[in-house]
Every structure is written in C-alpha cells, then in structure tokens.
NUZAMI-893279 format. One line per 5 residues: number of its first residue (from 0); their letters; for each residue x, y, z of N, C-alpha, C. Coordinates in steps of 0.1 Angstrom, whole numbers. Example, Ala and Ser with C-alpha at 12.3 -4.5 7.8 and 13.67 -1.06 7.14 Angstrom:
<atoms>
0> AS> 132,-57,78,123,-45,78,132,-33,78 ~ 128,-22,71,137,-11,71,129,0,79 .
</atoms>
This chain:
<atoms>
0> MSDDV> 380,365,-707,371,356,-702,385,348,-697 ~ 388,337,-688,398,324,-693,386,315,-692 ~ 391,304,-694,384,293,-694,379,285,-679 ~ 388,292,-671,392,288,-658,379,295,-656 ~ 376,307,-654,361,314,-647,349,303,-649 .
5> KQKVY> 349,304,-664,334,302,-670,338,283,-667 ~ 346,278,-663,349,262,-653,333,263,-640 ~ 344,276,-631,335,278,-622,326,278,-618 ~ 320,288,-633,310,289,-632,299,277,-630 ~ 304,269,-646,299,258,-645,295,252,-637 .
10> DKARS> 308,250,-630,310,235,-617,303,243,-606 ~ 302,255,-604,288,266,-590,279,259,-600 ~ 274,260,-614,257,259,-611,258,247,-612 ~ 263,240,-616,260,222,-614,257,217,-599 ~ 269,226,-588,265,221,-578,255,223,-569 .
15> LGANL> 249,236,-573,237,243,-569,227,234,-578 ~ 221,220,-586,215,210,-591,212,210,-605 ~ 221,220,-610,220,225,-624,219,215,-638 ~ 213,203,-643,218,193,-650,221,196,-660 ~ 222,204,-675,224,210,-681,228,224,-676 .
20> VNCCS> 240,228,-679,244,246,-684,254,242,-697 ~ 248,260,-701,257,263,-718,252,278,-714 ~ 258,286,-720,259,300,-724,259,302,-735 ~ 260,315,-736,259,321,-752,254,336,-747 ~ 263,344,-759,266,357,-760,251,365,-760 .
25> VCAWE> 250,375,-759,235,383,-759,237,389,-771 ~ 246,390,-780,248,394,-793,241,384,-801 ~ 234,371,-796,232,363,-805,216,364,-806 ~ 213,374,-797,195,373,-802,191,383,-814 ~ 206,394,-820,207,403,-829,212,401,-839 .
30> EVPIQ> 223,390,-836,230,379,-850,218,371,-857 ~ 210,361,-849,200,355,-849,184,359,-846 ~ 181,369,-852,167,375,-847,154,367,-848 ~ 148,364,-837,141,360,-833,127,367,-830 ~ 130,371,-818,120,384,-810,121,393,-819 .
35> EPEFW> 115,404,-811,116,421,-819,128,428,-808 ~ 130,436,-805,142,436,-802,138,447,-788 ~ 124,446,-786,126,454,-772,129,439,-759 ~ 128,423,-768,134,415,-757,143,407,-757 ~ 155,414,-765,168,414,-764,168,419,-748 .
40> PKNIW> 178,414,-741,187,412,-732,199,426,-731 ~ 201,426,-739,208,443,-746,204,450,-741 ~ 189,450,-746,186,462,-748,174,463,-735 ~ 178,452,-723,163,456,-709,180,460,-702 ~ 195,453,-703,208,450,-693,217,462,-702 .
45> PWAES> 217,472,-706,227,477,-718,245,467,-713 ~ 247,469,-696,261,462,-697,263,445,-700 ~ 248,441,-705,251,424,-702,256,414,-718 ~ 264,411,-710,271,405,-722,271,390,-725 ~ 264,383,-717,268,369,-716,251,365,-710 .
50> VIVLG> 249,349,-712,236,346,-712,236,331,-706 ~ 237,328,-689,238,310,-686,229,309,-687 ~ 224,294,-689,210,286,-694,213,278,-686 ~ 201,275,-673,209,259,-661,190,248,-672 ~ 190,236,-666,186,235,-671,178,224,-659 .
55> IPLFA> 170,219,-659,164,206,-651,158,197,-655 ~ 152,184,-659,145,172,-659,131,177,-656 ~ 124,170,-664,108,171,-660,104,151,-662 ~ 103,143,-651,104,130,-652,90,129,-663 ~ 99,116,-670,79,117,-681,73,107,-675 .
60> PMIDT> 71,98,-665,60,86,-658,51,98,-650 ~ 60,111,-648,51,122,-640,40,134,-648 ~ 46,132,-658,44,141,-674,31,132,-679 ~ 31,119,-677,21,110,-686,9,114,-676 ~ 8,121,-666,-6,120,-657,-18,127,-658 .
65> TPSMV> -7,140,-668,-10,151,-672,-23,150,-675 ~ -36,159,-667,-38,168,-661,-40,165,-650 ~ -29,165,-641,-32,161,-631,-23,163,-618 ~ -27,165,-603,-17,172,-591,-8,169,-589 ~ -2,152,-596,9,150,-596,19,158,-606 .
70> YQELY> 13,159,-619,22,171,-624,25,181,-620 ~ 13,187,-618,12,201,-611,24,205,-599 ~ 25,193,-592,37,193,-582,47,191,-589 ~ 49,184,-595,63,184,-604,71,200,-613 ~ 58,206,-618,60,213,-621,62,228,-621 .
75> DTSNR> 55,232,-601,55,239,-595,66,232,-582 ~ 76,221,-582,87,220,-578,104,223,-580 ~ 96,221,-598,108,224,-604,110,237,-605 ~ 100,245,-608,101,262,-602,111,264,-591 ~ 104,262,-580,107,261,-570,130,261,-574 .
80> VLDEM> 133,249,-573,141,245,-574,153,256,-584 ~ 142,260,-595,150,265,-608,152,286,-600 ~ 142,288,-596,142,304,-588,158,299,-578 ~ 157,296,-569,166,291,-558,181,287,-566 ~ 181,280,-575,197,279,-585,199,294,-591 .
85> AYRLT> 192,299,-595,192,313,-603,197,327,-587 ~ 193,321,-580,196,334,-570,207,331,-569 ~ 211,321,-565,222,318,-554,235,322,-570 ~ 228,316,-581,240,315,-588,244,331,-592 ~ 231,336,-590,236,356,-594,243,357,-583 .
90> SYLVT> 233,354,-571,248,362,-559,259,352,-558 ~ 264,339,-564,280,339,-566,285,348,-578 ~ 280,349,-587,285,362,-594,288,369,-590 ~ 277,375,-584,279,393,-575,289,390,-566 ~ 295,382,-552,297,387,-547,306,382,-547 .
95> ELGSR> 315,370,-553,322,356,-556,334,366,-568 ~ 328,365,-580,335,376,-588,332,382,-595 ~ 320,396,-588,328,407,-586,319,409,-599 ~ 309,405,-607,303,407,-621,292,416,-621 ~ 284,424,-628,271,421,-624,260,414,-630 .
100> AVFFP> 251,411,-625,239,396,-630,226,401,-623 ~ 223,392,-633,205,394,-627,196,380,-632 ~ 190,380,-629,182,365,-632,172,370,-642 ~ 166,361,-648,154,358,-657,142,351,-646 ~ 135,350,-640,128,339,-631,121,328,-640 .
105> RDCYY> 118,316,-633,114,310,-645,105,302,-661 ~ 95,317,-651,83,318,-661,79,329,-665 ~ 82,335,-662,89,361,-665,74,364,-663 ~ 61,358,-660,48,361,-663,43,358,-642 ~ 31,369,-643,31,369,-631,18,355,-627 .
110> GIDDL> 9,355,-638,-1,337,-637,-6,340,-653 ~ -10,325,-652,-16,319,-663,-22,333,-669 ~ -31,336,-663,-42,347,-665,-39,359,-675 ~ -29,363,-672,-19,374,-673,-18,375,-689 ~ -16,364,-690,-11,358,-710,-26,357,-721 .
115> VADPR> -36,355,-719,-48,358,-724,-45,363,-734 ~ -43,380,-728,-45,395,-735,-27,394,-744 ~ -23,389,-738,-9,386,-747,-1,378,-741 ~ 2,369,-744,8,360,-744,22,351,-753 ~ 28,368,-743,44,371,-743,50,375,-730 .
120> AAFSH> 59,366,-724,69,365,-712,80,374,-712 ~ 80,374,-705,89,387,-708,103,385,-710 ~ 106,372,-711,124,368,-718,117,353,-718 ~ 128,347,-734,120,330,-733,131,327,-731 ~ 135,315,-723,144,304,-715,146,297,-737 .
125> VLAGH> 132,291,-737,138,288,-750,145,292,-760 ~ 145,303,-762,151,306,-767,170,311,-766 ~ 165,316,-753,186,306,-746,188,304,-750 ~ 178,291,-745,185,281,-742,191,271,-760 ~ 180,275,-767,184,275,-787,199,283,-788 .
130> YSGMG> 196,291,-780,206,296,-788,217,292,-781 ~ 223,290,-769,235,286,-764,233,274,-766 ~ 232,271,-774,231,255,-779,234,242,-764 ~ 220,245,-758,208,229,-753,203,227,-760 ~ 194,231,-766,188,222,-780,185,238,-791 .
135> TIGDS> 174,229,-796,165,230,-803,152,234,-806 ~ 148,245,-814,140,247,-811,126,234,-821 ~ 114,229,-815,107,219,-817,96,226,-827 ~ 89,219,-834,71,224,-842,68,222,-832 ~ 67,219,-814,60,224,-806,60,238,-800 .
140> HNLIT> 73,241,-804,75,257,-802,84,256,-787 ~ 88,239,-780,97,233,-768,111,233,-775 ~ 119,235,-764,127,241,-767,133,220,-767 ~ 140,217,-779,138,198,-772,157,197,-775 ~ 162,189,-761,175,188,-758,174,175,-761 .
145> AEFGP> 187,170,-765,193,154,-760,188,147,-754 ~ 191,157,-742,196,146,-728,180,144,-723 ~ 169,153,-725,153,148,-716,139,150,-728 ~ 153,160,-744,140,156,-754,131,170,-749 ~ 121,173,-753,114,190,-743,110,187,-727 .
150> RLRMV> 110,176,-722,103,175,-714,118,181,-699 ~ 116,197,-702,132,206,-692,126,216,-689 ~ 128,222,-673,125,234,-675,138,245,-673 ~ 140,255,-677,150,262,-675,148,281,-666 ~ 165,282,-667,160,301,-657,173,304,-668 .
155> SIITD> 173,314,-665,191,325,-671,188,332,-663 ~ 203,334,-665,211,342,-660,218,355,-666 ~ 219,367,-667,226,376,-675,234,380,-669 ~ 250,378,-673,260,391,-668,269,396,-675 ~ 276,399,-674,283,407,-677,299,404,-676 .
160> LPIEP> 299,389,-672,312,386,-673,311,380,-689 ~ 322,382,-701,327,374,-717,327,359,-715 ~ 319,352,-710,321,335,-710,320,335,-726 ~ 326,325,-728,329,323,-745,316,313,-747 ~ 312,322,-756,296,312,-758,297,290,-762 .
165> DPMLE> 289,287,-759,287,276,-758,284,279,-777 ~ 286,265,-789,282,269,-801,268,262,-803 ~ 257,267,-814,244,263,-816,247,251,-819 ~ 238,242,-816,234,231,-821,231,233,-837 ~ 237,225,-846,239,223,-863,225,217,-863 .
170> KNLCI> 226,207,-864,210,194,-865,202,202,-851 ~ 188,198,-865,181,198,-857,173,190,-849 ~ 169,189,-839,166,175,-829,157,174,-831 ~ 146,180,-831,131,176,-837,129,166,-850 ~ 121,156,-845,125,149,-859,107,145,-865 .
175> HCKKC> 102,158,-868,90,160,-865,78,150,-870 ~ 80,137,-860,73,135,-865,53,136,-866 ~ 53,147,-859,36,148,-863,28,144,-847 ~ 32,145,-836,28,134,-824,21,145,-817 ~ 33,156,-815,26,170,-810,14,174,-816 .
180> LRACP> 13,174,-829,9,181,-844,-9,182,-832 ~ -5,161,-835,-20,149,-831,-26,153,-822 ~ -20,153,-809,-19,153,-800,-29,160,-792 ~ -19,170,-793,-27,190,-789,-44,187,-784 ~ -45,187,-773,-63,188,-769,-70,201,-778 .
185> THCFA> -61,210,-778,-68,224,-783,-68,224,-798 ~ -52,219,-804,-56,218,-816,-50,227,-825 ~ -40,233,-816,-30,247,-816,-23,252,-823 ~ -20,236,-830,-5,238,-840,-11,233,-851 ~ -5,241,-866,-9,242,-877,-3,244,-885 .
190> EDGGP> 1,233,-891,15,234,-904,12,238,-918 ~ 20,252,-918,20,263,-927,34,266,-935 ~ 42,257,-934,54,259,-944,62,265,-935 ~ 65,269,-924,75,271,-922,82,268,-910 ~ 97,271,-903,106,260,-895,96,251,-883 .
195> VYAMD> 85,258,-880,79,251,-869,66,250,-873 ~ 59,244,-864,44,246,-867,35,263,-861 ~ 27,269,-870,21,282,-864,14,270,-852 ~ 11,286,-841,9,280,-829,-2,291,-828 ~ -17,286,-825,-26,295,-819,-17,296,-802 .
200> KVTCT> -10,310,-795,-10,309,-782,-24,313,-778 ~ -34,316,-776,-44,326,-768,-51,310,-766 ~ -55,302,-781,-61,293,-776,-53,285,-764 ~ -41,279,-768,-29,276,-761,-43,276,-738 ~ -34,292,-743,-36,302,-733,-48,297,-719 .
205> KYHVQ> -58,295,-733,-71,298,-726,-74,281,-719 ~ -70,276,-726,-69,258,-723,-61,259,-705 ~ -52,265,-712,-43,265,-695,-48,269,-679 ~ -57,284,-687,-63,288,-676,-75,277,-671 ~ -82,272,-683,-91,263,-675,-81,249,-668 .
210> LKNEH> -74,245,-669,-66,231,-665,-63,240,-649 ~ -59,252,-647,-57,255,-640,-70,265,-628 ~ -81,261,-632,-94,265,-627,-96,251,-613 ~ -90,238,-623,-99,224,-628,-91,214,-614 ~ -79,232,-612,-69,228,-604,-59,214,-607 .
215> HWPCG> -56,212,-616,-41,209,-624,-38,211,-636 ~ -33,224,-634,-26,220,-643,-7,225,-643 ~ -2,225,-656,-3,226,-667,-4,213,-672 ~ -8,221,-692,-8,208,-697,3,199,-702 ~ 6,203,-713,23,196,-706,23,178,-719 .
220> ICMDV> 10,181,-728,6,170,-735,19,168,-746 ~ 19,178,-753,35,180,-762,46,176,-763 ~ 50,179,-745,66,174,-739,60,160,-736 ~ 45,153,-735,45,138,-729,44,133,-742 ~ 38,140,-756,40,126,-767,58,128,-775 .
225> CPVGQ> 64,138,-776,74,134,-774,89,125,-775 ~ 89,118,-785,98,110,-785,114,108,-779 ~ 117,120,-786,132,131,-788,139,125,-766 ~ 149,122,-767,156,123,-753,156,109,-752 ~ 170,115,-743,182,98,-738,169,91,-728 .
230> DLKPY> 166,106,-724,158,100,-707,143,90,-708 ~ 142,86,-717,131,78,-722,136,58,-726 ~ 149,66,-724,155,48,-727,155,36,-720 ~ 149,45,-698,149,30,-698,135,28,-695 ~ 121,33,-705,110,31,-706,107,21,-716 .
235> RKQPR> 118,22,-728,114,16,-739,107,7,-743 ~ 109,-7,-729,106,-21,-733,91,-15,-721 ~ 85,-12,-719,70,-12,-709,66,5,-708 ~ 55,1,-708,46,17,-711,49,22,-694 ~ 56,33,-693,56,46,-683,45,48,-673 .
240> ITDDG> 34,38,-675,24,42,-667,12,37,-670 ~ 7,29,-665,-7,20,-667,-18,33,-669 ~ -31,30,-679,-38,38,-681,-53,29,-671 ~ -50,24,-657,-58,27,-648,-49,38,-641 ~ -33,36,-643,-29,47,-632,-27,61,-640 .
245> ITHCQ> -31,62,-648,-33,73,-653,-44,82,-649 ~ -59,72,-651,-68,74,-644,-70,77,-630 ~ -64,69,-620,-64,66,-603,-58,83,-603 ~ -47,89,-607,-36,99,-608,-45,116,-610 ~ -57,109,-620,-63,122,-625,-76,128,-618 .
250> RFGSH> -81,114,-610,-92,115,-601,-92,119,-591 ~ -80,116,-582,-84,124,-565,-67,130,-570 ~ -68,147,-558,-61,154,-556,-72,167,-563 ~ -72,167,-575,-79,184,-581,-95,180,-587 ~ -103,188,-583,-111,188,-596,-115,184,-612 .
255> PASE> -119,170,-608,-120,162,-622,-130,175,-633 ~ -123,170,-643,-125,176,-656,-137,174,-655 ~ -138,167,-654,-159,165,-666,-165,171,-653 ~ -170,175,-639,-174,176,-632,-174,192,-633 .
</atoms>
C-alpha cells in the first residue's frame, strides 16, 4: 500500500472532522495480546488487514459539570459525530478506494444496563487506539493521549487495505498521579501491582445505570481529574468552572441525585 493511499485516507478522515487519526495492523491483537481471541478483528472479519482509529475531543469545562445534562449532551453529540464520520469514511473506502470495510460503532453495546451482566463491549476502541499509537492505556483504563489526555471519544474502521501502521507509543503517557483512584465516586479502582489499576467494572457500570436513571450520565470523573493533555493548557491560570457553576449545571435539566 502506497503512502499516497494512506495520506488520502487520513486526509479524508480529517475532512470529516477527525482530530486524531491513527492506524494499526489487525496483527497487533495477536502480537500484543490483551483481550481474548474472540475480540480480535481478524477472527471476526477474516479479510481484515488494518484498523483506522478516529478521535475527537471532549471539552474539559463541560466534563467538569458531571453528572449533568451539559456533559450528557456533550457525550451524546460526540457519539453522533463519530458514527457519522465512521460511516462516511467506510463509504469512502468501499466506494472510492474499492476496499472491503466496516466500522465498529463508538460504544459497541446497546445500553449501559446490558453491561451489568457482562461489562464487555463487542470491540475496544481503547485497545485500538493503544495499538495504533494514538495513546497509551492509563491507570483508569482510559486511553491517554498527548493532545486531550483521556478526554476524547473514538471510533474504529476495519478495512482490507494494508495501510502502513503507525508505531505504538514507547512512553507511557499516564503519570500515575492517583487522582483517578482517589476521585472515583464508586472506589472501583485498586492498586494490585499490575501495569494499571485493577477495576471493578460491574460496580462502575451499576453506578452509570444509576446516573442514567437520574437523566445525567455518564460519570466521567476519572477523565475530568486527569492532569495530562495539551487541552488543559488554556485553563492553567484560572479554574475551568466555578463551584457555583457546577452546582447550577447539576441542578437544572435533569433529576437531582439527592431526590
């Protein structure tokens, strides 16, 4: 696959609104195994050669209001943007470049309630972002990027184009500051000597179900407190939001958690 074709794909992705675009080979799942083989792209679509990962930011001053409708609307909007970008890029790969291609939707589950019994989605965009060099997996199990820290959403396109992979990052971007460990409202993280915190995903998921029933989900605290990311630079000299502002956004537009 020529560099020219890769550039065309990346240019198209950026023209559709992707802020970050990276690519990895489907062989990465086997070469650096983290998930069981049933999750490997090649074992789902045998013709697959490459995974293209698209990322867009979540804006820190809006995440600061969590749990609120302000953050929920940001989350929902990013989902719509990602799915449309993925559809249009997949269409470009199929109709313009003549490749086989599909995309995994940004969440890969029907609803948060469905994850309580088995908190695993059909595909992990975090792993795809890790394998593609977009970022590294942090203690909070989020993908940490240099540009946005963990404050981003991703979607992945699988294609039979043998696109030259971007290198995985050698330096871990997580600084192990323990802020996510201390701030988590469910205390679902624990230090166990592993490369990232042990995570009680069921407890985390049940909390999200509670927030959903209160009409202001997801949580996002672990993303909010993470100090990594160039996106925070404009806010270094003053608070991103006032305490009264947080109270205001949490009070109006959804069912208060205290009721």
